[in-house]
N, C-alpha and C positions, 0 to 999 in steps of 0.2 A: 503492501498500499505507501510506504514511503517513497520508497525511490523510482514510484511510477508517475510521479507527479511531478513537470519541472517548469510550470509558470511560476507566476510569483506564489508564496506562501499566503502572503495577508496581501490585499488589494484594496485600500479604501479611497472613495474616491467621491469627489464633493459631498463629503459626509455633514449633516448638519442635524446637530443633537439641542434639543429642548427641555425645558423643564417648566411643569404647569402650574400656576401656582392659583388661587383663587382671584388674585388681583390680575392677573396676567401670561404672558409667555414671556420665559424667560431666556434667549438663546445661547446657548453654553458655547457650542463648536457650531462654527459654518465654515461652510466650502473648505472641509481639509480633507486633503487627499495627500494619502502615501502609501508606496509599497515594500515589501520586506521578501526577498528573492530568497531562495534555498540557501541553508547554511549564512546568511548576512546576517549581520546584527545593525539593525537601526537604532540611533541615540532619536528621546523625544527630551528637548529642551526648552524651558520656560520658568516664568517665575507664578508663584502659588496663586491660583484664581484662572491661570490662564486656559484650563481646560485638559492638561496631559490623561489626568487619573479619568476624566471623561470618555475619553477614545476609549481607554483602556477598556474601562466598563461595559462600552459600545460593543466592543470587540466579544468580552464574556457574554454579552446581552443580559446584562443585569444593572438596569438602569433604575431600576424600583418602581413605583408604581406612579411618579409624577416623571419620570424621564419618558420621553419618546424620540424615537429617531425621524425626521420631519423631512428628510432630503437624502440622496446616494447612498450609494451602496457599502457594506463590508463583506469581502467576499475571500472565504478560506479555502485555500486549493481550489478557485475556481466557482464556488457554490456560495451564493447569497445566504449570510447567516440571517438576515431579517427574515428570510422567508421559511425557515427551518421550524420544523415542529417542537413542543417542550423536549419531546422524547429523543428526536437526533441531536437536540442542542448536548443532550443529557451525556449520550455517546461519546461527544467532543471535547465537551469539557473534561479538565482534568486527565484525560488521556490523548487528546490530539493538541489541545490547548491548555496551557496548566500557567498560573499566574502566582509571583510570587511578591508578598505585600511588604509593606514599609515596617510593621511589627509582627516579628515573629510569634509572639505569642496569641496574635490573632488568630492565627491558623493552627492552633494546638490543639488538644485538649488535655486539659490540666491533669484531670483524673485517670487519664487512660497512658499505660506506658507506650513509649517510642515506638518499640518493635510493633507493638501491636496497629498503632497507627500508619504504620509505614507497611505494614503487608495488608491491610484493608485495600489499599490501590488495585496492587494486580489483582487481590481476589475480587474485588467487584467490577473492577475494566475488562480483565482476562479470562475472570474463572480459573484461576491458579489454585493450586492447591496450597494448602497452611505448609508445606515444606518447603515447596518452589518459593513461596513467597516470603518465608524465610530466608532463603540463602540468598533470594533478589535485595532484601532489606540489606542483610549484611554486607553484600556487594556494594551496593550505593553508598552504606554508610562509612565504608572503606574507602571509595571515588571520593568522597567529600572530607577525606581528609581527618578524621573524628579519630583520637585516640584509644583502643584497646575497644573496639565494634562490638565486643558481646555486653559490656558491660554497659554501654550506652543504648542497646534496645532494652533493656534490662530496666531502663532508669526513667524518672516521670519526668515532664518538662521541667518542673521548678528546679530540679537538680541540676540544671545545663547552663551554662554562662550563655549571654545574650549570642555572643560570637557562636557558638555550638548550637544555639538554639535555631540562630538564622540557618545553619548549614545544615538540618537536620530538614528545615523547610524547602531549601533547594534540593536535598535527596528525595524530599516525598512530591514536588515538581516532576523531578525526573524520574520515577519510580516506572512510567508508563512510558518513556520514551516519548516524551511529544513533541509533533513538530514545529510548535510555535511555543517561546515561553516566552511570558511579557512579565517584566521586574520594573516594580511601580518603587522607587527610592529603596532600594532592596539594604543600603548599606546607611542608612542616615543614623540609627540609632545607634551606631557600632563606633569603637575608636578605632584611629586612623591604621595601625600596625592589622588590626581584624577585618579592617575594610579593604586592607591589601590585598591581604590571604583571600577574602571572600570574592575581589574580585580577578584576581588569578585563577581562583577555584574557575569560576564561571566560565571564563574563555577558554580555560585546559575543556571542558565537559561539554562547552558547544561544540569546539573540535571533535571531541571524540563520538558524542553521537550526532553529530551533524544535525544540531538544534539551531533554528533561525530562533532570532531574539529581537522584541521591542523593549528596549531599554529606557524608563523615566527616569528623569534625573533634573536637580537644577544647578549640577555641579558639572560645570562643561571640563574641568581636567579629569574625572571621571568616565564622561562619555567620551571625551581622545585614547583613553586607555582602552576603549573595551566597545567600541563600534565601529563599522567601517564606513558609515553614513549617518548624518543627522539632520534631523528639522527642528527648525527654531518655531515655538509656537508664541503668540503676543494676543491676551484679549479673545480668545479664541478660534484666532485662526492662524495657519499655518504661515510664515512670513518669509523664511528662507529655508530651501531644502538643499543637499549637495552631498560631495563627498566630505568625509573629517578635513581632506586636506584643502580643497576648494573652500568650503564653507570659515574654516582656521584663518587660513593665508591669504583667500580675495574672498573676504566678507562683501555683499551688496544688497544688505538692507540696513538703514539707518540704526535699525533698535539690536542686531547682532553685534552692531559697532559699539554703540554705547553699553551693550552688556560686558563686554571687553575691558571697555575703559574704566569698569568699576570694580573690576576683580583684582588684587595685587599680586600682580605676576612679577617674575624675579627682575629687579632693575625700579621697581617703582620704589619711592622715597615719600616718605609722609612730608618734608619741608621741600625738595627741591621738585619731587614730581609726584601731587598729590592725585588720588585717586578723584574720578570725575563720577560724581551721581546721579542717574537720571532725574532730569528735574520733574518735577509735577507726581501725580498719582495715577495709579493704576485705573480705568475707567470700570464702574461698575457695570454689571453685563446688560442693567437697561437704558444706560446713560451714556454708552458708547457715542464717539462724535461724528459726522457725515463723512463718508469717505474712509480714508486711511485712518485705522483704529490708533494708529500711533501718531499720528499727526501732531495735538498738542504738545507733544513732548520732546518733538523730533528738531534737530538742528537747522533741516533741509527744508523746512515745510514752504510752500508755497501757496498763497490762499486762490481760491477760484481755481484750482487746479488738484491740489492733492483733495481736496474736500467736498469735489465736485460731483463725483460718480463713485460707485463701488468699484475697489481695484481687485482686477486678477492676476494670478502668480504670472509669470513670463520667464521664457527659459532665459540662462545667462547664456550667451554665444560664446563657443569656443571650450568649455567646461562639461565634465563629466555629469548628464542630469542634474544639472544645476538651475534651481528658479526661486525668484525672488518676486515680493509681492510691494513694489516699488517703482511709481512710476518714473524716478528722476535717475533711477539707478546707473544708466549710461553718462549722465551730465555729471557724477559728483566724482570729484579725485578723492578717492581712498586712501590714496596713498599721502595726503596733503599730512604733512606734520602736526598732532594733538596741540591746539591751542594750548601753550601752558596756563595753567589753575594760579591762582594767587600763591608765587611762592612765598614760604612763610620761614622767619631766623629760627634755625634750631635753639629751644629753649636753654640755657646752661643751667643744670643739676644744680642745687645749692645745697646747703649745709643736709647731713642726716635728721631725718626726720622721724624714720623709724630703725629699729636696731634690735635681729631677734638672737637669742642666744643660746646653742643649744638647747632649745626648745625640742619637748616631746610629749607628745599625747598616747597614751596607752587607755584601751578599754576594758574592761574585766566582762569577760560574758562566762554564762555557764559552760563547762563542756559538752554537754548533751541539752543544752538550750533548747532546741530543736524539739526535743521529746518529752519536754516537763518535767526532766528529772532533777533532782537537787546534784549536790556533790562537788565535785573539784572546779575552778574556775580553769580558763584560759584568758592569756593576757592577748589584746589585740595588738599590734605596735603601731599607730596610723601614722603617726609621726616621730622620727628617730634624729634626733640632734640633728634638727634645721637651724643654720646658722647663716644669716644675709644682714645687708643694713640697703634701706630704701632713701633716698632725698629727694629735698623738694624738687618738682617739676618734671620727675623722672619718671619712665615708662618701666617698670619689670615685668617682664611677663613669665609667668608659672606654666610651665609646659607639663603635659604627662597626662598619661591613661585613666579608666575611671580605676577608682579603686589605690590610687598611687598618694592618696592623703591629701591632697591641694584644696579638696574644699573642707576638709577636717582643720587644718590650718586656718582658714578662712573665717571658720565659726571660733576659734579662739582667739582669733583678733578681734571678732565683733563681739566678743565675751558672750556667745551663745553656748560656748562651752568653756571650763577654764582648765589650763595647763598642767599636765604632770609633773614634769620638770622643765628646768631651763626660765629663760625672761624674755618677756616683749616690753622693751623699753618705747615709749611715746614720749617724745622730747625728754630723754631720760626718767622719765617715771615710768615705774611697772605696772603694769594692766594685766599681765598673764593670769592672774590668781580673782582678778575681781570681776566677775558675772555682771552680767548686762545691765541687772537690776538695781546693783552697788555701784553702778559707775557715775559720775556726775555730767550735767546736762552739756558741758562742753566737749568731753572726753565722746559722748554719744556723737554729736555733733561733727567731731574730727572724725572718726571715723564711720563711714556709711558705704552703702554694698549696692551694687543694681546686678540683681539675679539674670539668669537665664531665660525663664519664659515669663516673658510681661503678662502673660494672662492669668498667671498666680498670683502677682504679687498686688494687684491692684483690686480694692472692694468694690466691686459689681453694682453695689446700692449707691454709692456716692460718687459724685459730679468730680469731674475731673480738679479742677479750680478748688474743691472744698479738702480733696484728700493731700493735695499739696500744702493749703491752709493749717491743716491738719497738722502736718511735718513740723509749720514754722512755728506751732503752738507749743509740740512736744521740746522744740529747741530754743523755746524762749525767745524768740524772736517777734521784733514788731512790740509797741505800747498796746497797741487797739486794733480791732476788725479792720478798721479803715488801713493801717498802716500795713498789716498782713497781705490784705486784697492786694495792695499795689505791688508789694514784693512778687506775689506770687503771679502777677500779669508779668511784670519784667522776667520772671523765670521760665515761661511760658515763651518770650522773646527771645530768652537765653538758648534753650532748646528749638529753636526755629518751630513754633508751632502759633497759628492765627489766636488770637487773645480770644475768640469766640468760641474756642475749644473748651474756655474755664466753665461754660455750663454745660458742655456735654458728658454722657452717660462713657464708663469705659467700652460697654456694648458697640460703642457708635465709630470707635476708631479702628485701624488697622494695627497689625500687630508691630510694627515699625512706629506707629504715633504712640502707641501704649509706651513702649520701650523708651519714647522719649519723656513721656512722664515720669517713669520710675526714673529717669537720669535727672531731670528737675528736682525730685522729690528727693533723691542723695545729694544734689548740689545747693537745698534749700536753707542749711544751717554753714556754709561756706567749708564743707569738709575739707579738712587737711589731706585725708587718705580715703581715695575711693577705692573699694574691690571691685572690681566686675569681671564676675563669675559666668566666663561665656556669653556675653552682653548679648552676641549678635548671630549666634548659631542657629536662633530657632527663627530667623530673618532672612526674607530671599536676598538675593546676590545684591540688586542696585540699591536696598536700603540699607545694605549692611555699610555699603561705600559712606551713606548718608551720617548712620549712627557711628561709626569709628571717625569721620571727621568732626563731627561732633564733640566728641570730646578729646579730641585733640585739641580742637581749637578752645573748650572750655577750658582745659589743663594748662594751654598758653595764658589764658588770661588771667587765670585764678592762683598760677603754679602748684596745682594741685600734683600730690605723687599718685600716679596710679598702679595698683595691682591688678594687672590682666591676665585671668585664667582660663587659659584656653587649650584646646588640641590640636587647633587652624593653624599649624607653623606660617602657611601664606602671609595670614593676618600678622602674625605674630613678627614676622622679618620685617612685615612693612612699619608697624608702629613703635615698637618696642626699642626700647636703649640696651636695658641689659635681659639676659634671658637666665631663669633658672629650670632645669629639667629635673624632674622627679620621678622615681621609679619605687615600687613598695614602701613609702615613707621615707627614703632617703633624697639627699641633692646628690644626685649623681655628675651634675655639670652646672658648672656656674659662670657667666661672661659676659663681656659686652655681644650686643648682636652678630656682630661681625665673626669675633672671636667662636663663638658657638654654630655659626652656619658655615666655617671653613676648617678643613680638619688642620688638626688633628682633634677626632670628636670622642666622646665615649660609646660603645658599642651599641648602647641603647639610643644615642643621639643620631648616631649613624643609619640607625636601622630606620627611626623617626621621620629623619630627612626623606629616605627614601622611599616614605610610604604615601608621602603627600601626593594627591595628583595634581601637576602642574598644566594648565589649559595655555601651552604653547608649543605649536610642533616644533621649534628650535630650540628646546631643552631637552639634553640628553640625560638620563639619571641611571645612577647605578641598580641594578634589581638586586633587594634584600630583603626576603620575606623571612619574618620571626616562625619558629617552628612554635607549635604549642601555644596554651593562654597564659595570660596574667598569673602569677601563683597567689591564692588565698592570703589574704595578712591573716589570717588563724594560723596559716599552717607555712609559714615563709620558709622559702631555701635556708642551707646552712650557707655560713658564707657570705659572697657579693650574692646581694638580692636576685642581681640580673642573669647568675651564670647558668642559669637552667635553660635561657633561651638564649645564649651569647656564642657567636661565630669566631670568636678568635679566642676563646677559653682555652682551647691544645696549645697557644703560643706562651701560656703562662706555665712554669715547670714547678714540678713536686704539688699539683692539685690543689694549689694555695686557692683558687678561684673558688674552692668547694669547703675549704676549711674558714677562712678568716675574712671578716668584711673587711673591704680595704681602706687604707687611709685615705684622706684627703689629700691630693698632691697639687702643688700650685706650680700653673705651667707658668707664670709670668704675668704681669702687668696685669693681675686681677681675675685670672684665667684658673679654674680649678675642677678638677674632674674626680669621682672618687673609682679608682680602676689601678687594677694588679698588674696590668700590662706594660713591659720594659720598652725604657724611652726610645731604642732603634724601632720597635713594633709600632711606638706611635707615628713618629716619625715618617713611617713609610704610607701612613694613610693617604688614599687620593679623596678628591671631591667628590661627594656622591652629585650633586646638580650642577650640569656643567650647560654652557649655551654654546651652542652650535655654532661658528665660527660664520658668515655669511658667503 
């Protein structure tokens, strides 16, 4: 069946999908066409709300009771899916077309062992016997590179890490060897090194099984690494389609260009070459402009032309199946140098504001806490002897994967937890043992936090202005309500939100706007130190640029010290002055951004750099995929915390890595690493990221 069909596996032709509410029809996808050939991987890229997932649900014929296909067709192996009966669709779903979702736990049954869940697929779709199904499950779990497959088949989903769960979901999708695999942001919830391994795996398995793929993502770097072709979507329409090379190197649509200018590629510099955020906001489905949807935000807009008619896709001459939805694509000089944004002076770091000295944070948990028994306790070492200092006007990035202790440190600094040992000095005052309820107003105002998810930090039943005024009351700012209201409006100006937003409720704001309210609140008391915990990871690429630039601008004006917690090294490279790399509670490397991003590296930093997807075809990267998962902090390895996954371990004589925690070594000029590697080996390290010569 699989090999007999040689046309497009998936052919979407001028597809339109609408959702119907009591008030109106909301067009979610309009005039959308894309095809996927056998064995081909096509990336679908765009910001949230552009209709990527709606297209995927259209292919699965799973639009719910409000969604309907109102035009065009979706053909799978030449057969129109819209015209199939429920019975025919049921046969195809799961066996011929499989889908992997963003959140692995949404696809797994928490009350059923992994082996049973996997065995169901061939038993239902292929009528396999129990023994055959078990053999197949064992084979697929081995394929997705999970350790000890038999133990995994006997485990429940909650006993696996996020990366392992996602691999199981991929295994499940591949059990029936589908012809088409749809991946909807499959790695968003994973750490970068795990993401790199999962992406590698998807590519390998695609080749092994000859599966065609539709890969939905907002991460252009990931699409570059996984796909052959891509389709860029904006506000329900495809705006550009073509091969990866054509679209990345010869983009022919203003939105694609704007997208690339808003992501931090190597060479971007927060002072000399700041990122350019896309002006304005994404249009709501029922407020789309006439003509080109992107026109209100486009640098090349021409009234009376771009807004006069519906614009169709046009072929770009000379390229491989490259098309664009822009009337002026042949008139625009796509190679014109980017107009330099406002260049800014680099703020000079001032005096030391925060000093952390041998900080330790341990938690005691019952060794068998999971089973409710009493008895011995186990110590979880969340932070091991952290030492560093941060200066006024400086951005210090704290980098590491989940479980490395970066958020625990933030909690101790904020007073939500108290330290086990060591000290935190704020202006030479010890605050490590003072919980937040015992801290004075000034200390609370001085150390503030911007959280990862703007949705969780705002009170849904209180207007935006009221929430900022509430913060001003807590910090004791303003003599009366009038003064506080005036200050609140100034704070809205500071984060570039219209003053009219003071009366809006959080639900009326987009994610990026909510995050700005969070920033306004953090700066309400003239914070000296702001801990930004992954402040842009939940936001779209173009909004990320605006929010990071906003943080930088406020920092320059207010001389704030910014502790920027992130696992996205592209953003870290762009905005930080110094970088601290953490692994399992230890600081494994600390230095200026230039020192940390060029060799010699700590072996973990080297792997982190290799794992970051970069959306630039001229960048060559050394390929390092870490084996295994991050060990649990409840049961860390002996010796060096990284030794179980380190590719350099064999270079250290006498099994030292497994016996002793490495000492901190000074490499000069404030650059330090915690590693046993001899000097001659460190000097042999080569750069991970290189930009190929033109």
